[in-house]
PyMOL Python script that loads the backbone (N, CA, C, O; Angstrom):
from pymol import cmd

cmd.read_pdbstr("""\
ATOM      1  N   ALA A   1       1.596   7.165 -12.766  1.00  0.00           N
ATOM      2  CA  ALA A   1       2.479   6.244 -13.649  1.00  0.00           C
ATOM      3  C   ALA A   1       3.260   6.760 -14.317  1.00  0.00           C
ATOM      4  O   ALA A   1       3.223   7.943 -14.655  1.00  0.00           O
ATOM      5  N   LYS A   2       4.265   5.789 -14.675  1.00  0.00           N
ATOM      6  CA  LYS A   2       5.244   6.368 -16.229  1.00  0.00           C
ATOM      7  C   LYS A   2       5.364   5.301 -17.166  1.00  0.00           C
ATOM      8  O   LYS A   2       5.266   4.075 -17.097  1.00  0.00           O
ATOM      9  N   THR A   3       5.624   6.191 -18.128  1.00  0.00           N
ATOM     10  CA  THR A   3       5.535   5.279 -18.938  1.00  0.00           C
ATOM     11  C   THR A   3       6.950   4.581 -19.698  1.00  0.00           C
ATOM     12  O   THR A   3       7.927   4.963 -19.053  1.00  0.00           O
ATOM     13  N   ALA A   4       7.175   4.107 -20.310  1.00  0.00           N
ATOM     14  CA  ALA A   4       8.347   2.875 -20.344  1.00  0.00           C
ATOM     15  C   ALA A   4       9.527   4.445 -20.957  1.00  0.00           C
ATOM     16  O   ALA A   4      10.664   4.595 -20.509  1.00  0.00           O
ATOM     17  N   SER A   5       9.093   5.095 -21.668  1.00  0.00           N
ATOM     18  CA  SER A   5      10.293   6.372 -21.561  1.00  0.00           C
ATOM     19  C   SER A   5      10.338   6.858 -20.317  1.00  0.00           C
ATOM     20  O   SER A   5      11.505   7.240 -20.228  1.00  0.00           O
ATOM     21  N   GLY A   6       9.753   7.113 -19.187  1.00  0.00           N
ATOM     22  CA  GLY A   6       9.750   7.812 -18.564  1.00  0.00           C
ATOM     23  C   GLY A   6       8.704   8.984 -17.857  1.00  0.00           C
ATOM     24  O   GLY A   6       8.561   9.417 -16.713  1.00  0.00           O
ATOM     25  N   ILE A   7       8.163   9.207 -18.968  1.00  0.00           N
ATOM     26  CA  ILE A   7       7.153   9.949 -18.693  1.00  0.00           C
ATOM     27  C   ILE A   7       5.566   9.783 -17.937  1.00  0.00           C
ATOM     28  O   ILE A   7       4.696   8.963 -18.231  1.00  0.00           O
ATOM     29  N   THR A   8       5.526  10.824 -16.902  1.00  0.00           N
ATOM     30  CA  THR A   8       4.604  10.470 -16.281  1.00  0.00           C
ATOM     31  C   THR A   8       2.895  10.512 -16.186  1.00  0.00           C
ATOM     32  O   THR A   8       2.652  11.019 -17.281  1.00  0.00           O
ATOM     33  N   TYR A   9       2.262  10.405 -15.879  1.00  0.00           N
ATOM     34  CA  TYR A   9       1.018  10.406 -16.010  1.00  0.00           C
ATOM     35  C   TYR A   9       0.375  10.426 -14.711  1.00  0.00           C
ATOM     36  O   TYR A   9       1.085  10.351 -13.708  1.00  0.00           O
ATOM     37  N   PRO A  10      -1.154  10.538 -14.587  1.00  0.00           N
ATOM     38  CA  PRO A  10      -2.339  10.055 -13.678  1.00  0.00           C
ATOM     39  C   PRO A  10      -2.635   8.464 -13.690  1.00  0.00           C
ATOM     40  O   PRO A  10      -3.018   7.923 -14.728  1.00  0.00           O
ATOM     41  N   SER A  11      -2.525   8.051 -13.010  1.00  0.00           N
ATOM     42  CA  SER A  11      -2.874   6.971 -12.478  1.00  0.00           C
ATOM     43  C   SER A  11      -4.182   6.771 -13.106  1.00  0.00           C
ATOM     44  O   SER A  11      -4.987   7.702 -13.139  1.00  0.00           O
ATOM     45  N   THR A  12      -4.477   5.517 -13.652  1.00  0.00           N
ATOM     46  CA  THR A  12      -6.010   4.961 -14.224  1.00  0.00           C
ATOM     47  C   THR A  12      -6.423   3.960 -13.616  1.00  0.00           C
ATOM     48  O   THR A  12      -7.431   3.308 -13.885  1.00  0.00           O
ATOM     49  N   ARG A  13      -5.228   3.684 -12.274  1.00  0.00           N
ATOM     50  CA  ARG A  13      -5.561   2.415 -11.791  1.00  0.00           C
ATOM     51  C   ARG A  13      -6.380   2.692 -10.003  1.00  0.00           C
ATOM     52  O   ARG A  13      -7.286   2.069  -9.449  1.00  0.00           O
ATOM     53  N   TYR A  14      -5.249   4.335  -9.372  1.00  0.00           N
ATOM     54  CA  TYR A  14      -5.152   4.127  -8.273  1.00  0.00           C
ATOM     55  C   TYR A  14      -5.454   5.420  -8.130  1.00  0.00           C
ATOM     56  O   TYR A  14      -4.819   6.210  -8.828  1.00  0.00           O
ATOM     57  N   THR A  15      -6.649   6.026  -7.056  1.00  0.00           N
ATOM     58  CA  THR A  15      -6.885   7.188  -6.858  1.00  0.00           C
ATOM     59  C   THR A  15      -6.633   7.501  -5.422  1.00  0.00           C
ATOM     60  O   THR A  15      -6.483   6.683  -4.514  1.00  0.00           O
ATOM     61  N   PHE A  16      -6.612   8.573  -5.359  1.00  0.00           N
ATOM     62  CA  PHE A  16      -7.034   9.430  -3.730  1.00  0.00           C
ATOM     63  C   PHE A  16      -8.597   8.537  -3.226  1.00  0.00           C
ATOM     64  O   PHE A  16      -8.867   8.048  -2.130  1.00  0.00           O
ATOM     65  N   GLU A  17      -9.224   8.566  -4.190  1.00  0.00           N
ATOM     66  CA  GLU A  17     -11.384   7.976  -3.519  1.00  0.00           C
ATOM     67  C   GLU A  17     -10.729   6.459  -3.005  1.00  0.00           C
ATOM     68  O   GLU A  17     -10.923   6.146  -1.831  1.00  0.00           O
ATOM     69  N   GLY A  18      -9.884   5.441  -3.977  1.00  0.00           N
ATOM     70  CA  GLY A  18      -9.814   4.414  -3.728  1.00  0.00           C
ATOM     71  C   GLY A  18      -8.679   4.419  -2.098  1.00  0.00           C
ATOM     72  O   GLY A  18      -8.762   3.849  -1.009  1.00  0.00           O
ATOM     73  N   LEU A  19      -8.080   5.005  -2.478  1.00  0.00           N
ATOM     74  CA  LEU A  19      -7.179   4.959  -1.058  1.00  0.00           C
ATOM     75  C   LEU A  19      -8.111   5.265   0.387  1.00  0.00           C
ATOM     76  O   LEU A  19      -7.651   4.835   1.445  1.00  0.00           O
ATOM     77  N   LEU A  20      -9.361   5.981   0.396  1.00  0.00           N
ATOM     78  CA  LEU A  20      -9.632   6.538   0.913  1.00  0.00           C
ATOM     79  C   LEU A  20     -10.919   5.594   1.619  1.00  0.00           C
ATOM     80  O   LEU A  20     -11.432   5.583   2.738  1.00  0.00           O
ATOM     81  N   ASN A  21     -11.158   4.779   0.283  1.00  0.00           N
ATOM     82  CA  ASN A  21     -12.046   3.935   0.324  1.00  0.00           C
ATOM     83  C   ASN A  21     -11.894   2.677   1.132  1.00  0.00           C
ATOM     84  O   ASN A  21     -12.690   2.058   1.839  1.00  0.00           O
ATOM     85  N   GLY A  22     -10.429   2.455   0.764  1.00  0.00           N
ATOM     86  CA  GLY A  22      -9.582   0.759   1.532  1.00  0.00           C
ATOM     87  C   GLY A  22      -9.688   1.209   2.786  1.00  0.00           C
ATOM     88  O   GLY A  22     -10.481   0.571   3.478  1.00  0.00           O
ATOM     89  N   LEU A  23      -8.962   2.395   3.464  1.00  0.00           N
ATOM     90  CA  LEU A  23      -8.742   2.718   4.609  1.00  0.00           C
ATOM     91  C   LEU A  23      -9.935   2.784   5.823  1.00  0.00           C
ATOM     92  O   LEU A  23      -9.934   2.479   7.015  1.00  0.00           O
ATOM     93  N   GLN A  24     -11.022   3.382   4.825  1.00  0.00           N
ATOM     94  CA  GLN A  24     -12.236   3.065   5.280  1.00  0.00           C
ATOM     95  C   GLN A  24     -12.614   1.655   6.118  1.00  0.00           C
ATOM     96  O   GLN A  24     -13.173   1.331   7.166  1.00  0.00           O
ATOM     97  N   ILE A  25     -12.042   1.122   5.138  1.00  0.00           N
ATOM     98  CA  ILE A  25     -12.265  -0.881   5.222  1.00  0.00           C
ATOM     99  C   ILE A  25     -11.593  -1.188   6.137  1.00  0.00           C
ATOM    100  O   ILE A  25     -12.067  -1.798   7.095  1.00  0.00           O
ATOM    101  N   MET A  26     -10.493  -0.882   6.068  1.00  0.00           N
ATOM    102  CA  MET A  26      -9.496  -1.863   6.576  1.00  0.00           C
ATOM    103  C   MET A  26      -8.953  -1.286   7.809  1.00  0.00           C
ATOM    104  O   MET A  26      -8.258  -2.020   8.512  1.00  0.00           O
ATOM    105  N   ALA A  27      -9.174  -0.045   8.182  1.00  0.00           N
ATOM    106  CA  ALA A  27      -8.917   0.837   9.252  1.00  0.00           C
ATOM    107  C   ALA A  27     -10.263   0.906  10.247  1.00  0.00           C
ATOM    108  O   ALA A  27     -10.514   0.034  11.080  1.00  0.00           O
ATOM    109  N   ILE A  28     -10.875   1.791  10.074  1.00  0.00           N
ATOM    110  CA  ILE A  28     -11.823   2.237  10.691  1.00  0.00           C
ATOM    111  C   ILE A  28     -13.001   1.360  10.962  1.00  0.00           C
ATOM    112  O   ILE A  28     -13.510   1.288  12.081  1.00  0.00           O
ATOM    113  N   ASP A  29     -13.467   0.635   9.829  1.00  0.00           N
ATOM    114  CA  ASP A  29     -14.379  -0.571   9.762  1.00  0.00           C
ATOM    115  C   ASP A  29     -13.916  -1.305  10.639  1.00  0.00           C
ATOM    116  O   ASP A  29     -14.456  -1.445  11.736  1.00  0.00           O
ATOM    117  N   LYS A  30     -12.544  -2.044  10.184  1.00  0.00           N
ATOM    118  CA  LYS A  30     -12.160  -3.254  10.149  1.00  0.00           C
ATOM    119  C   LYS A  30     -13.162  -4.348  10.139  1.00  0.00           C
ATOM    120  O   LYS A  30     -13.993  -4.740  10.957  1.00  0.00           O
ATOM    121  N   ALA A  31     -12.809  -4.717   8.932  1.00  0.00           N
ATOM    122  CA  ALA A  31     -13.828  -5.153   8.518  1.00  0.00           C
ATOM    123  C   ALA A  31     -13.067  -7.030   7.789  1.00  0.00           C
ATOM    124  O   ALA A  31     -13.566  -7.964   7.163  1.00  0.00           O
ATOM    125  N   LEU A  32     -11.903  -6.772   8.268  1.00  0.00           N
ATOM    126  CA  LEU A  32     -10.995  -8.179   8.412  1.00  0.00           C
ATOM    127  C   LEU A  32     -10.999  -7.798   9.611  1.00  0.00           C
ATOM    128  O   LEU A  32     -11.045  -6.651  10.054  1.00  0.00           O
ATOM    129  N   PRO A  33     -10.956  -8.627  10.058  1.00  0.00           N
ATOM    130  CA  PRO A  33     -10.612  -8.400  12.731  1.00  0.00           C
ATOM    131  C   PRO A  33      -8.977  -8.574  12.301  1.00  0.00           C
ATOM    132  O   PRO A  33      -8.060  -8.012  12.899  1.00  0.00           O
ATOM    133  N   LEU A  34      -8.779  -9.662  10.890  1.00  0.00           N
ATOM    134  CA  LEU A  34      -7.411  -9.893  11.443  1.00  0.00           C
ATOM    135  C   LEU A  34      -6.116  -9.058  10.704  1.00  0.00           C
ATOM    136  O   LEU A  34      -4.899  -8.942  10.845  1.00  0.00           O
ATOM    137  N   TYR A  35      -6.917  -8.691  10.056  1.00  0.00           N
ATOM    138  CA  TYR A  35      -5.480  -7.750   9.092  1.00  0.00           C
ATOM    139  C   TYR A  35      -6.642  -6.476   8.674  1.00  0.00           C
ATOM    140  O   TYR A  35      -7.572  -6.387   7.873  1.00  0.00           O
ATOM    141  N   VAL A  36      -5.803  -5.286  10.033  1.00  0.00           N
ATOM    142  CA  VAL A  36      -6.392  -4.132  10.486  1.00  0.00           C
ATOM    143  C   VAL A  36      -5.132  -3.082  10.093  1.00  0.00           C
ATOM    144  O   VAL A  36      -4.052  -3.132  10.681  1.00  0.00           O
ATOM    145  N   PHE A  37      -5.383  -2.266   9.172  1.00  0.00           N
ATOM    146  CA  PHE A  37      -4.633  -1.020   8.621  1.00  0.00           C
ATOM    147  C   PHE A  37      -4.533  -0.256   9.881  1.00  0.00           C
ATOM    148  O   PHE A  37      -5.514   0.351  10.310  1.00  0.00           O
ATOM    149  N   TYR A  38      -2.943  -0.255  10.742  1.00  0.00           N
ATOM    150  CA  TYR A  38      -3.366   0.671  12.002  1.00  0.00           C
ATOM    151  C   TYR A  38      -3.125   2.112  11.245  1.00  0.00           C
ATOM    152  O   TYR A  38      -2.889   2.411  10.074  1.00  0.00           O
ATOM    153  N   LEU A  39      -3.287   2.828  12.396  1.00  0.00           N
ATOM    154  CA  LEU A  39      -3.469   4.410  11.842  1.00  0.00           C
ATOM    155  C   LEU A  39      -3.477   5.311  12.634  1.00  0.00           C
ATOM    156  O   LEU A  39      -3.542   6.516  12.387  1.00  0.00           O
ATOM    157  N   GLY A  40      -3.378   4.538  14.137  1.00  0.00           N
ATOM    158  CA  GLY A  40      -3.434   5.328  15.504  1.00  0.00           C
ATOM    159  C   GLY A  40      -4.383   4.901  16.688  1.00  0.00           C
ATOM    160  O   GLY A  40      -5.128   3.950  16.451  1.00  0.00           O
ATOM    161  N   GLU A  41      -4.450   5.497  17.956  1.00  0.00           N
ATOM    162  CA  GLU A  41      -4.997   5.429  18.771  1.00  0.00           C
ATOM    163  C   GLU A  41      -5.656   6.482  19.138  1.00  0.00           C
ATOM    164  O   GLU A  41      -4.920   7.440  18.901  1.00  0.00           O
ATOM    165  N   GLU A  42      -7.042   6.986  19.771  1.00  0.00           N
ATOM    166  CA  GLU A  42      -7.475   8.090  20.342  1.00  0.00           C
ATOM    167  C   GLU A  42      -6.829   7.637  21.808  1.00  0.00           C
ATOM    168  O   GLU A  42      -7.812   7.552  22.545  1.00  0.00           O
ATOM    169  N   ASP A  43      -5.851   7.366  22.442  1.00  0.00           N
ATOM    170  CA  ASP A  43      -5.809   6.924  23.699  1.00  0.00           C
ATOM    171  C   ASP A  43      -5.028   7.401  24.388  1.00  0.00           C
ATOM    172  O   ASP A  43      -4.295   8.002  23.603  1.00  0.00           O
ATOM    173  N   ASP A  44      -4.448   7.644  25.928  1.00  0.00           N
ATOM    174  CA  ASP A  44      -4.000   8.605  26.531  1.00  0.00           C
ATOM    175  C   ASP A  44      -2.344   7.615  26.533  1.00  0.00           C
ATOM    176  O   ASP A  44      -1.177   8.005  26.495  1.00  0.00           O
ATOM    177  N   LYS A  45      -2.936   6.269  26.592  1.00  0.00           N
ATOM    178  CA  LYS A  45      -1.601   5.245  27.064  1.00  0.00           C
ATOM    179  C   LYS A  45      -0.594   5.234  25.506  1.00  0.00           C
ATOM    180  O   LYS A  45       0.541   4.757  25.495  1.00  0.00           O
ATOM    181  N   TYR A  46      -0.957   5.570  24.826  1.00  0.00           N
ATOM    182  CA  TYR A  46      -0.088   5.568  23.563  1.00  0.00           C
ATOM    183  C   TYR A  46      -0.256   7.126  22.824  1.00  0.00           C
ATOM    184  O   TYR A  46      -1.004   7.460  21.906  1.00  0.00           O
ATOM    185  N   PRO A  47       0.684   7.886  23.554  1.00  0.00           N
ATOM    186  CA  PRO A  47       0.708   9.519  22.738  1.00  0.00           C
ATOM    187  C   PRO A  47       1.568   9.584  21.098  1.00  0.00           C
ATOM    188  O   PRO A  47       1.542  10.495  20.270  1.00  0.00           O
ATOM    189  N   ASN A  48       2.210   8.410  21.053  1.00  0.00           N
ATOM    190  CA  ASN A  48       2.483   8.743  19.715  1.00  0.00           C
ATOM    191  C   ASN A  48       1.894   8.030  18.558  1.00  0.00           C
ATOM    192  O   ASN A  48       2.296   7.925  17.399  1.00  0.00           O
ATOM    193  N   SER A  49       1.054   7.660  19.035  1.00  0.00           N
ATOM    194  CA  SER A  49       0.253   6.516  18.251  1.00  0.00           C
ATOM    195  C   SER A  49      -0.186   6.922  16.852  1.00  0.00           C
ATOM    196  O   SER A  49      -0.323   6.103  15.943  1.00  0.00           O
ATOM    197  N   PHE A  50      -0.453   8.553  16.697  1.00  0.00           N
ATOM    198  CA  PHE A  50      -1.412   8.574  15.279  1.00  0.00           C
ATOM    199  C   PHE A  50      -0.061   9.112  14.407  1.00  0.00           C
ATOM    200  O   PHE A  50      -0.146   9.262  13.188  1.00  0.00           O
ATOM    201  N   ALA A  51       1.625   9.484  15.399  1.00  0.00           N
ATOM    202  CA  ALA A  51       2.357   9.780  14.168  1.00  0.00           C
ATOM    203  C   ALA A  51       3.195   7.992  14.024  1.00  0.00           C
ATOM    204  O   ALA A  51       4.107   7.933  13.200  1.00  0.00           O
ATOM    205  N   TYR A  52       2.867   6.721  14.776  1.00  0.00           N
ATOM    206  CA  TYR A  52       3.059   5.585  14.058  1.00  0.00           C
ATOM    207  C   TYR A  52       2.254   5.157  12.994  1.00  0.00           C
ATOM    208  O   TYR A  52       2.684   4.410  12.116  1.00  0.00           O
ATOM    209  N   GLY A  53       1.135   5.579  13.023  1.00  0.00           N
ATOM    210  CA  GLY A  53      -0.001   5.340  11.971  1.00  0.00           C
ATOM    211  C   GLY A  53       0.540   6.383  10.676  1.00  0.00           C
ATOM    212  O   GLY A  53       0.746   5.994   9.526  1.00  0.00           O
ATOM    213  N   ALA A  54       0.656   7.350  11.016  1.00  0.00           N
ATOM    214  CA  ALA A  54       1.207   8.520  10.267  1.00  0.00           C
ATOM    215  C   ALA A  54       2.449   7.722   8.997  1.00  0.00           C
ATOM    216  O   ALA A  54       2.494   7.671   7.768  1.00  0.00           O
ATOM    217  N   VAL A  55       3.242   7.246  10.034  1.00  0.00           N
ATOM    218  CA  VAL A  55       4.788   6.235   9.271  1.00  0.00           C
ATOM    219  C   VAL A  55       3.895   4.726   8.932  1.00  0.00           C
ATOM    220  O   VAL A  55       4.204   4.055   7.948  1.00  0.00           O
ATOM    221  N   ASN A  56       3.018   4.396   9.662  1.00  0.00           N
ATOM    222  CA  ASN A  56       2.424   3.120   8.714  1.00  0.00           C
ATOM    223  C   ASN A  56       2.212   3.262   7.296  1.00  0.00           C
ATOM    224  O   ASN A  56       2.718   2.576   6.408  1.00  0.00           O
ATOM    225  N   LEU A  57       1.209   4.469   7.148  1.00  0.00           N
ATOM    226  CA  LEU A  57       0.816   5.182   5.988  1.00  0.00           C
ATOM    227  C   LEU A  57       1.631   5.459   5.113  1.00  0.00           C
ATOM    228  O   LEU A  57       1.395   5.347   3.910  1.00  0.00           O
ATOM    229  N   ALA A  58       2.743   5.876   5.620  1.00  0.00           N
ATOM    230  CA  ALA A  58       4.097   6.615   4.648  1.00  0.00           C
ATOM    231  C   ALA A  58       4.523   5.122   3.614  1.00  0.00           C
ATOM    232  O   ALA A  58       4.672   4.937   2.406  1.00  0.00           O
ATOM    233  N   ALA A  59       4.604   4.266   4.834  1.00  0.00           N
ATOM    234  CA  ALA A  59       5.595   2.962   4.245  1.00  0.00           C
ATOM    235  C   ALA A  59       4.972   2.130   3.543  1.00  0.00           C
ATOM    236  O   ALA A  59       5.489   1.263   2.839  1.00  0.00           O
ATOM    237  N   PHE A  60       3.685   2.365   3.707  1.00  0.00           N
ATOM    238  CA  PHE A  60       2.633   1.955   2.593  1.00  0.00           C
ATOM    239  C   PHE A  60       2.488   2.208   1.747  1.00  0.00           C
ATOM    240  O   PHE A  60       2.033   1.230   1.154  1.00  0.00           O
ATOM    241  N   LEU A  61       2.596   3.285   0.909  1.00  0.00           N
ATOM    242  CA  LEU A  61       2.111   4.378  -0.242  1.00  0.00           C
ATOM    243  C   LEU A  61       3.807   3.996  -0.322  1.00  0.00           C
ATOM    244  O   LEU A  61       3.622   2.868  -0.780  1.00  0.00           O
ATOM    245  N   ALA A  62       4.904   4.066  -0.248  1.00  0.00           N
ATOM    246  CA  ALA A  62       5.933   3.735  -0.780  1.00  0.00           C
ATOM    247  C   ALA A  62       6.154   2.627  -1.403  1.00  0.00           C
ATOM    248  O   ALA A  62       6.574   2.461  -2.548  1.00  0.00           O
ATOM    249  N   ASN A  63       5.794   1.707  -0.447  1.00  0.00           N
ATOM    250  CA  ASN A  63       6.047   0.282  -1.051  1.00  0.00           C
ATOM    251  C   ASN A  63       4.820  -0.082  -2.317  1.00  0.00           C
ATOM    252  O   ASN A  63       5.028  -0.737  -3.338  1.00  0.00           O
ATOM    253  N   ALA A  64       4.039   0.301  -2.063  1.00  0.00           N
ATOM    254  CA  ALA A  64       2.958   0.553  -3.197  1.00  0.00           C
ATOM    255  C   ALA A  64       3.240   1.080  -4.642  1.00  0.00           C
ATOM    256  O   ALA A  64       2.850   0.665  -5.734  1.00  0.00           O
ATOM    257  N   MET A  65       4.239   2.387  -4.209  1.00  0.00           N
ATOM    258  CA  MET A  65       4.591   3.192  -5.520  1.00  0.00           C
ATOM    259  C   MET A  65       5.428   2.800  -6.105  1.00  0.00           C
ATOM    260  O   MET A  65       5.501   3.013  -7.315  1.00  0.00           O
ATOM    261  N   VAL A  66       6.615   1.881  -5.235  1.00  0.00           N
ATOM    262  CA  VAL A  66       7.341   0.909  -6.169  1.00  0.00           C
ATOM    263  C   VAL A  66       7.341  -0.646  -6.982  1.00  0.00           C
ATOM    264  O   VAL A  66       7.983  -1.156  -7.900  1.00  0.00           O
ATOM    265  N   LEU A  67       6.196  -1.067  -6.039  1.00  0.00           N
ATOM    266  CA  LEU A  67       5.601  -2.346  -6.490  1.00  0.00           C
ATOM    267  C   LEU A  67       4.561  -2.333  -7.592  1.00  0.00           C
ATOM    268  O   LEU A  67       4.458  -3.237  -8.420  1.00  0.00           O
ATOM    269  N   ALA A  68       3.661  -1.063  -7.544  1.00  0.00           N
ATOM    270  CA  ALA A  68       2.725  -1.201  -8.321  1.00  0.00           C
ATOM    271  C   ALA A  68       2.037   0.485  -9.165  1.00  0.00           C
ATOM    272  O   ALA A  68       1.461   0.682 -10.235  1.00  0.00           O
ATOM    273  N   ILE A  69       2.369   1.192  -8.301  1.00  0.00           N
ATOM    274  CA  ILE A  69       1.438   2.847  -8.730  1.00  0.00           C
ATOM    275  C   ILE A  69       2.200   3.102  -9.792  1.00  0.00           C
ATOM    276  O   ILE A  69       1.609   3.387 -10.834  1.00  0.00           O
ATOM    277  N   GLN A  70       4.057   3.054  -9.790  1.00  0.00           N
ATOM    278  CA  GLN A  70       4.308   3.774 -10.656  1.00  0.00           C
ATOM    279  C   GLN A  70       4.631   2.775 -11.968  1.00  0.00           C
ATOM    280  O   GLN A  70       5.396   3.286 -12.787  1.00  0.00           O
ATOM    281  N   SER A  71       4.171   1.472 -12.270  1.00  0.00           N
ATOM    282  CA  SER A  71       3.579   1.239 -13.347  1.00  0.00           C
ATOM    283  C   SER A  71       2.591   0.649 -13.911  1.00  0.00           C
ATOM    284  O   SER A  71       2.563  -0.274 -14.725  1.00  0.00           O
ATOM    285  N   ASP A  72       1.277   1.622 -13.114  1.00  0.00           N
ATOM    286  CA  ASP A  72       0.135   0.986 -13.410  1.00  0.00           C
ATOM    287  C   ASP A  72      -0.433  -0.297 -13.314  1.00  0.00           C
ATOM    288  O   ASP A  72      -1.395  -0.812 -13.884  1.00  0.00           O
ATOM    289  N   ALA A  73       0.516  -0.779 -12.314  1.00  0.00           N
ATOM    290  CA  ALA A  73       0.202  -2.470 -12.547  1.00  0.00           C
ATOM    291  C   ALA A  73      -0.482  -2.927 -11.875  1.00  0.00           C
ATOM    292  O   ALA A  73      -0.614  -2.135 -10.942  1.00  0.00           O
ATOM    293  N   CYS A  74      -1.406  -4.258 -11.622  1.00  0.00           N
ATOM    294  CA  CYS A  74      -2.721  -4.326 -10.720  1.00  0.00           C
ATOM    295  C   CYS A  74      -2.060  -5.843  -9.897  1.00  0.00           C
ATOM    296  O   CYS A  74      -2.587  -6.325  -8.894  1.00  0.00           O
ATOM    297  N   ASP A  75      -1.202  -6.241 -10.368  1.00  0.00           N
ATOM    298  CA  ASP A  75      -0.638  -7.671 -10.120  1.00  0.00           C
ATOM    299  C   ASP A  75       0.519  -7.079  -9.118  1.00  0.00           C
ATOM    300  O   ASP A  75       0.926  -5.931  -9.292  1.00  0.00           O
ATOM    301  N   GLU A  76       1.131  -8.056  -7.869  1.00  0.00           N
ATOM    302  CA  GLU A  76       1.973  -6.987  -6.925  1.00  0.00           C
ATOM    303  C   GLU A  76       3.050  -8.275  -7.981  1.00  0.00           C
ATOM    304  O   GLU A  76       2.712  -9.136  -8.794  1.00  0.00           O
ATOM    305  N   HIS A  77       4.561  -7.787  -7.385  1.00  0.00           N
ATOM    306  CA  HIS A  77       5.582  -8.742  -7.881  1.00  0.00           C
ATOM    307  C   HIS A  77       5.924 -10.123  -6.762  1.00  0.00           C
ATOM    308  O   HIS A  77       6.098 -10.044  -5.546  1.00  0.00           O
ATOM    309  N   ASN A  78       5.944 -11.159  -7.483  1.00  0.00           N
ATOM    310  CA  ASN A  78       6.443 -12.281  -6.338  1.00  0.00           C
ATOM    311  C   ASN A  78       7.941 -12.483  -6.812  1.00  0.00           C
ATOM    312  O   ASN A  78       8.235 -12.650  -7.995  1.00  0.00           O
ATOM    313  N   TRP A  79       9.287 -12.439  -5.296  1.00  0.00           N
ATOM    314  CA  TRP A  79       9.744 -12.227  -4.680  1.00  0.00           C
ATOM    315  C   TRP A  79      10.529 -13.496  -4.531  1.00  0.00           C
ATOM    316  O   TRP A  79      11.754 -13.611  -4.527  1.00  0.00           O
ATOM    317  N   GLN A  80       9.583 -14.464  -4.402  1.00  0.00           N
ATOM    318  CA  GLN A  80      10.001 -15.620  -3.650  1.00  0.00           C
ATOM    319  C   GLN A  80      10.983 -16.540  -4.840  1.00  0.00           C
ATOM    320  O   GLN A  80      10.567 -16.294  -5.972  1.00  0.00           O
ATOM    321  N   GLU A  81      11.793 -17.211  -4.844  1.00  0.00           N
ATOM    322  CA  GLU A  81      12.854 -17.817  -5.749  1.00  0.00           C
ATOM    323  C   GLU A  81      12.354 -19.437  -5.770  1.00  0.00           C
ATOM    324  O   GLU A  81      11.632 -19.980  -4.934  1.00  0.00           O
ATOM    325  N   VAL A  82      12.846 -19.932  -6.758  1.00  0.00           N
ATOM    326  CA  VAL A  82      12.939 -21.511  -6.698  1.00  0.00           C
ATOM    327  C   VAL A  82      14.201 -21.801  -6.986  1.00  0.00           C
ATOM    328  O   VAL A  82      14.601 -21.159  -7.957  1.00  0.00           O
ATOM    329  N   ALA A  83      15.097 -22.621  -6.454  1.00  0.00           N
ATOM    330  CA  ALA A  83      15.900 -23.345  -6.704  1.00  0.00           C
ATOM    331  C   ALA A  83      17.190 -22.004  -7.397  1.00  0.00           C
ATOM    332  O   ALA A  83      17.818 -22.106  -8.450  1.00  0.00           O
ATOM    333  N   GLY A  84      17.253 -20.799  -6.354  1.00  0.00           N
ATOM    334  CA  GLY A  84      18.039 -20.109  -6.660  1.00  0.00           C
ATOM    335  C   GLY A  84      18.012 -19.180  -7.897  1.00  0.00           C
ATOM    336  O   GLY A  84      19.021 -18.595  -8.291  1.00  0.00           O
ATOM    337  N   ARG A  85      16.475 -19.052  -8.641  1.00  0.00           N
ATOM    338  CA  ARG A  85      15.896 -18.171  -9.461  1.00  0.00           C
ATOM    339  C   ARG A  85      14.597 -17.567  -9.200  1.00  0.00           C
ATOM    340  O   ARG A  85      13.712 -17.807  -8.378  1.00  0.00           O
ATOM    341  N   ASP A  86      14.709 -16.883  -9.951  1.00  0.00           N
ATOM    342  CA  ASP A  86      12.905 -16.381  -9.639  1.00  0.00           C
ATOM    343  C   ASP A  86      12.119 -17.222 -10.612  1.00  0.00           C
ATOM    344  O   ASP A  86      12.422 -17.587 -11.748  1.00  0.00           O
ATOM    345  N   GLY A  87      10.823 -17.486  -9.751  1.00  0.00           N
ATOM    346  CA  GLY A  87       9.581 -18.181 -10.425  1.00  0.00           C
ATOM    347  C   GLY A  87       9.517 -17.909 -11.758  1.00  0.00           C
ATOM    348  O   GLY A  87       9.986 -16.909 -12.304  1.00  0.00           O
ATOM    349  N   ILE A  88       8.735 -19.108 -12.454  1.00  0.00           N
ATOM    350  CA  ILE A  88       8.460 -18.209 -14.096  1.00  0.00           C
ATOM    351  C   ILE A  88       6.889 -17.539 -13.766  1.00  0.00           C
ATOM    352  O   ILE A  88       6.210 -17.028 -14.656  1.00  0.00           O
ATOM    353  N   PHE A  89       6.418 -17.642 -12.245  1.00  0.00           N
ATOM    354  CA  PHE A  89       5.127 -17.070 -12.591  1.00  0.00           C
ATOM    355  C   PHE A  89       5.265 -15.524 -12.242  1.00  0.00           C
ATOM    356  O   PHE A  89       4.317 -14.822 -11.890  1.00  0.00           O
ATOM    357  N   ASN A  90       6.361 -15.162 -12.364  1.00  0.00           N
ATOM    358  CA  ASN A  90       6.618 -13.408 -12.433  1.00  0.00           C
ATOM    359  C   ASN A  90       6.380 -12.722 -13.588  1.00  0.00           C
ATOM    360  O   ASN A  90       6.560 -11.505 -13.631  1.00  0.00           O
TER     361      ASN A  90
END
""", "prot")
cmd.dss("prot")
cmd.show_as("cartoon", "prot")
cmd.util.cbc("prot")
cmd.orient("prot")
């Protein structure tokens, strides 16, 4: 996370343990079958599946960093425009 003046500090909301818990729920346990986090498969038909899973995780972390982790925020930004302008709920 970063302060307004750009000084970095460890996030108080986002932890490695939290990431692992979330991956356990979404990728391994598949608690929400319609929303599975893809990490790859142990299947000879898909020899690059773990590489795809690694890219998926990297893209997720990059997006999370931009939207939430760097500011230690827990709400995601809403990019929906209303009449050509950002909505008041942003």
